[in-house]
C-alpha positions in Angstrom: -16.1 -23.1 49.8 -17.0 -26.1 47.6 -15.5 -27.9 44.6 -17.2 -30.3 42.3 -15.7 -32.2 39.4 -16.6 -34.7 36.7 -14.6 -36.3 33.9 -16.1 -38.4 31.1 -14.8 -40.3 28.1 -17.4 -38.8 25.8 -19.1 -40.6 22.9 -16.2 -41.1 20.4 -12.8 -41.7 22.1 -11.7 -45.1 23.2 -10.1 -43.9 26.4 -10.2 -40.8 28.7 -6.9 -38.9 28.5 -8.2 -36.1 30.7 -7.4 -36.1 34.4 -8.3 -33.8 37.3 -7.9 -33.4 41.1 -9.2 -30.9 43.7 -9.2 -30.1 47.3 -10.9 -27.7 49.8 -8.2 -26.5 52.1 -10.2 -24.3 54.4 -13.6 -22.5 54.3 -12.0 -19.7 52.2 -9.4 -21.7 50.2 -9.8 -24.4 47.4 -8.0 -25.5 44.3 -8.5 -27.7 41.3 -6.3 -28.9 38.4 -7.5 -30.1 35.0 -5.2 -31.6 32.4 -6.0 -32.8 28.9 -3.3 -35.1 27.6 -2.2 -35.9 24.1 0.5 -38.1 22.4 -0.2 -41.6 21.2 -2.1 -44.5 22.6 -0.7 -44.2 26.1 1.2 -40.9 26.1 -1.9 -38.7 26.8 -2.9 -40.8 29.7 0.6 -40.7 31.2 1.0 -37.0 30.7 -2.2 -35.9 32.2 -2.1 -38.3 35.1 1.5 -37.6 35.9 1.0 -33.9 35.8 -2.1 -34.0 38.0 -0.3 -36.3 40.5 2.8 -34.1 40.8 0.9 -30.9 41.0 -1.4 -32.2 43.7 1.4 -33.6 45.8 3.4 -30.4 45.6 0.5 -28.3 46.6 -0.2 -30.5 49.6 3.4 -30.5 50.6 4.3 -26.9 50.0 1.2 -24.7 50.4 1.2 -22.7 53.6 -1.7 -20.4 54.6 0.7 -17.7 55.7 1.9 -17.2 52.1 1.4 -13.7 50.7 -0.5 -13.4 47.4 2.8 -12.9 45.5 4.4 -15.9 47.2 1.4 -18.0 46.3 1.6 -17.0 42.7 5.3 -17.9 42.6 4.6 -21.2 44.3 1.9 -22.2 41.8 3.9 -21.3 38.7 7.0 -23.1 40.0 4.9 -26.2 40.7 3.6 -26.3 37.1 7.1 -25.7 35.8 8.2 -28.7 37.8 5.4 -30.7 36.2 6.7 -29.7 32.8 10.2 -30.8 33.6 9.0 -34.1 35.1 6.9 -35.0 32.0 9.8 -34.0 29.6 12.2 -36.2 31.6 9.7 -39.2 31.4 9.4 -38.7 27.6 13.2 -38.8 27.2 13.6 -41.8 29.4 10.8 -43.8 27.7 10.9 -43.6 23.9 7.4 -44.9 23.5 6.2 -41.7 25.2 8.2 -39.3 23.1 6.1 -36.2 22.2 3.5 -36.7 24.9 2.1 -33.6 26.5 -0.8 -32.1 28.3 -2.7 -28.9 28.8 -3.0 -27.6 32.3 -5.5 -25.4 34.3 -4.4 -25.0 37.9 -6.9 -22.8 39.7 -6.4 -21.7 43.3 -9.0 -19.6 45.0 -8.0 -18.0 48.3 -10.2 -15.4 50.0 -11.1 -12.8 47.4 -8.5 -13.8 44.7 -8.5 -16.4 41.9 -5.1 -17.5 40.8 -4.8 -19.4 37.5 -1.8 -21.0 35.9 -2.6 -21.9 32.3 -1.1 -23.6 29.4 -2.8 -25.1 26.3 -6.4 -24.8 25.2 -8.3 -26.0 28.3 -10.0 -23.0 29.8 -11.0 -21.2 33.0 -14.1 -19.0 33.3 -15.5 -16.7 35.9 -19.4 -16.6 35.9 -21.0 -13.8 37.9 -24.5 -12.4 37.8 -25.5 -14.0 34.5 -22.3 -13.0 32.7 -19.4 -15.3 31.8 -15.8 -14.1 31.4 -13.0 -16.3 29.9 -10.0 -15.7 32.1 -7.6 -17.7 29.9 -6.5 -17.3 26.3 -6.1 -20.5 24.2 -2.6 -21.3 23.2 -3.6 -22.5 19.8 -3.0 -22.0 16.1 -6.6 -20.8 15.6 -6.4 -18.3 18.5 -3.2 -16.8 16.9 -5.2 -16.4 13.7 -8.0 -14.6 15.6 -5.4 -12.3 17.1 -4.0 -11.5 13.7 -7.5 -10.7 12.4 -7.5 -13.7 10.0 -10.5 -15.3 11.7 -13.5 -14.1 13.7 -14.2 -15.8 17.0 -17.2 -17.4 15.4 -15.2 -18.8 12.5 -12.6 -20.1 15.0 -15.2 -22.1 16.9 -15.5 -24.6 14.0 -12.2 -24.3 12.3 -10.6 -27.6 11.2 -7.3 -26.7 13.0 -9.0 -25.7 16.2 -7.3 -28.4 18.3 -3.7 -27.7 17.2 -2.1 -26.2 20.3 1.1 -24.1 20.5 2.0 -24.8 24.1 1.7 -27.7 26.4 3.5 -29.3 29.4 6.1 -31.9 28.6 6.9 -31.1 25.0 10.1 -29.1 25.7 12.5 -28.7 28.7 11.0 -25.2 29.4 7.5 -23.9 29.0 6.0 -20.4 28.9 3.0 -20.3 31.3 0.2 -17.7 31.6 -0.5 -16.6 35.2 -3.8 -14.8 35.7 -5.3 -13.2 38.8 -9.0 -12.3 39.1 -11.3 -11.1 41.9 -13.6 -13.6 43.6 -16.7 -12.7 45.5 -19.4 -14.7 47.1 -21.8 -16.1 44.4 -19.1 -16.4 41.7 -18.6 -19.7 40.0 -15.1 -20.5 38.7 -15.3 -23.1 36.0 -12.3 -25.0 34.5 -12.7 -27.5 31.7 -11.1 -29.3 28.9 -12.0 -28.4 25.3 -14.4 -31.4 25.2 -16.9 -29.1 26.9 -16.3 -25.8 25.1 -16.2 -27.4 21.7 -19.8 -28.6 22.2 -21.5 -26.2 24.6 -21.9 -22.5 24.0 -21.2 -19.8 26.6 -24.9 -19.0 26.8 -25.7 -22.6 27.6 -22.9 -22.8 30.2 -24.3 -19.7 32.0 -27.9 -21.1 31.8 -26.8 -24.4 33.3 -24.8 -22.7 36.1 -27.9 -20.7 37.1 -30.2 -23.8 37.0 -27.9 -26.2 38.8 -25.5 -26.5 41.7 -22.9 -29.0 42.9 -23.0 -32.5 41.4 -26.0 -31.6 39.3 -24.1 -28.8 37.7 -21.1 -30.8 36.6 -23.2 -33.7 35.5 -25.5 -31.5 33.5 -22.6 -29.8 31.7 -21.1 -33.1 30.8 -24.4 -34.3 29.4 -24.8 -31.2 27.4 -21.4 -31.7 25.8 -22.5 -35.2 24.9 -25.7 -33.9 23.4 -23.6 -31.5 21.4 -21.6 -34.5 19.9 -19.3 -35.6 22.7 -16.4 -36.0 20.2 -13.7 -35.6 22.9 -13.2 -36.4 26.6 -15.0 -34.0 28.8 -13.8 -32.7 32.1 -15.4 -30.0 34.2 -14.6 -28.6 37.7 -16.5 -25.8 39.5 -15.4 -23.8 42.5 -18.0 -21.8 44.5 
């Protein structure tokens, strides 16, 4: 199993408020976390970096290969909840960081199962045999409008309120997380990314790029395509094979 990752400031922002980390635990086990921070000049940086650091440390300390699938699911969701509490406590203790928060995609692939803990509008996809499936659902105002039938998915793509999210880590003492399980087979590509990619690169272009590239070339090419599409935001991409 392999993991590749790249994070880029993009073409417009003055700093990169995304953060990511990953590890290959064994030939059949790997994980990655992507966070897209927000909240003032420094808040976004602190939120994403702190969440990634805590989540990474907790996985390294607490993961045990003997865990059942259900136990692993519980561990991963508990870890992300701890990250939420940690960020909230920081924002209370340091007034200049009040209101900071971050999205979170924690993806853990073990054997034939993909575990995803998701909050915000970063996304995780499964790409198999020329088809792409979005495993996560955006926690955003625009996604709620799509669910109510007020917007089509095509209209949502360029809606002016597209980046207003309804859930994030660190905003409140408690957070509602989405936990998703999916099947993993040899040849699948699991892609997690911040919205800096998906706002600028279509699903079709993502699939095409996945089939034409591997490894470092794949994540580098996806980032470059996001820049070609405008690069208005920070861009972070991780892929697990």
